[in-house]
C-alpha positions in Angstrom: 110.0 140.5 101.6 108.5 140.0 105.0 110.7 139.2 108.0 111.4 135.5 108.4 110.5 134.8 104.7 113.1 133.1 102.5 113.5 131.8 99.0 114.0 128.1 99.0 114.5 125.2 96.6 112.6 122.0 97.0 114.9 119.1 97.6 112.2 116.6 98.3 108.7 116.0 99.7 109.0 113.6 102.7 105.3 113.3 103.4 102.3 115.5 103.5 103.5 117.9 106.3 107.3 117.8 105.9 109.6 118.9 103.1 113.3 119.1 102.6 114.4 122.6 101.3 117.6 124.5 100.5 116.9 127.8 102.1 118.5 130.9 100.8 119.3 133.3 103.7 120.7 135.9 101.4 124.4 137.2 101.0 125.3 133.8 99.2 124.4 131.9 102.5 122.3 128.7 101.8 121.1 126.3 104.5 121.0 123.0 102.7 118.8 120.0 103.3 116.6 121.6 106.0 113.7 119.6 107.1 110.7 121.9 107.2 107.6 120.8 109.0 104.5 122.6 107.6 103.3 125.0 110.3 99.8 124.4 111.7 99.4 121.3 109.7 99.1 117.6 110.6 98.6 115.1 107.8 97.9 111.3 108.4 101.4 109.3 108.6 102.6 107.6 105.5 104.7 105.1 107.5 102.2 103.2 109.7 100.7 99.7 109.8 97.2 101.4 109.9 96.3 101.0 106.2 93.5 103.6 106.4 95.9 106.2 107.8 98.7 105.1 105.5 96.4 105.6 102.4 95.3 109.1 103.5 99.0 110.0 104.3 100.1 108.9 100.8 97.2 111.0 99.3 98.4 114.0 101.3 101.9 113.5 100.0 100.6 113.1 96.5 98.7 116.4 96.7 102.0 118.2 97.9 104.0 116.6 95.1 101.3 118.1 92.7 102.3 121.6 93.9 106.1 121.3 93.8 108.8 119.3 91.9 112.4 118.7 93.0 114.3 122.0 92.2 111.2 124.2 92.2 111.5 127.7 93.9 109.2 128.3 96.8 109.1 131.0 99.6 109.1 129.6 103.2 107.8 131.7 106.0 109.3 130.5 109.1 107.5 130.7 112.4 109.7 133.1 114.4 112.8 131.2 113.1 112.1 128.5 115.8 112.1 124.7 115.5 109.5 122.3 116.5 109.7 119.5 119.0 111.6 117.2 116.6 114.1 119.8 115.5 112.5 120.7 112.3 111.9 124.3 111.1 108.3 125.3 111.2 107.2 127.1 108.1 104.5 128.1 105.7 105.4 127.1 102.1 104.1 129.2 99.2 104.7 128.1 95.6 106.0 130.3 92.9 102.4 130.9 91.6 101.3 132.0 95.1 99.6 128.8 96.5 99.8 128.4 100.2 100.4 124.7 100.6 99.6 124.7 104.3 96.2 126.3 103.9 95.3 124.2 100.9 95.9 120.9 102.8 93.6 122.0 105.7 90.9 123.6 103.6 90.6 120.6 101.3 90.5 117.9 104.1 94.1 116.4 103.5 95.2 117.8 106.9 94.0 119.2 110.2 95.0 122.2 112.0 97.7 121.3 114.4 99.6 123.4 117.0 101.6 120.7 118.8 98.7 119.2 120.8 98.3 115.5 121.5 97.5 113.4 118.3 94.6 112.0 120.2 93.0 115.5 120.3 93.0 115.8 116.6 92.0 112.2 115.7 88.3 112.9 115.3 89.1 115.6 112.9 91.2 113.3 110.9 88.3 110.8 110.9 86.0 113.5 109.5 88.5 114.3 106.8 88.7 110.5 105.9 84.9 110.5 105.4 85.1 113.6 103.2 87.8 112.0 101.1 85.8 109.0 100.7 82.7 111.0 99.7 84.8 112.8 97.1 86.0 109.3 95.8 89.6 110.2 96.5 90.3 107.0 98.5 88.0 104.6 96.8 90.7 102.2 95.5 92.4 101.9 98.8 92.6 98.3 100.3 91.2 99.2 103.7 87.9 100.6 102.0 87.5 97.2 100.3 87.8 95.3 103.6 85.4 97.8 105.3 82.8 97.4 102.6 82.9 93.6 102.8 82.2 93.5 106.5 
């Protein structure tokens, strides 16, 4: 196993870019209920008054939920064992069947690449992703789309 790679169990998916994991450090040492922010990933927020953002955020969470269930084993590759600005571990999460969730979210327009810069700097990229998700009919039934189409 690579350095800074740990076996982990999924406790829950918080949103599209945050998971709670029990991380096995080896030698019967387990860090329980660790908040892990997916490294280099920013998904739209699920908890916001902006209905457009909320719809895309819930979709991103649903995609992550499609990769893992509570209790599933994953591998978390932490970023130099450091924490992000909100105290969460930064990690790349790989499923037991070798899917890199971080890369999938960005490659399929559910998230944008993010390295801690201002949210305004990535806003236009999120907007491009919204358009692609609408084109693929993944957000068709969302209330904010109905309001836009009536205008």
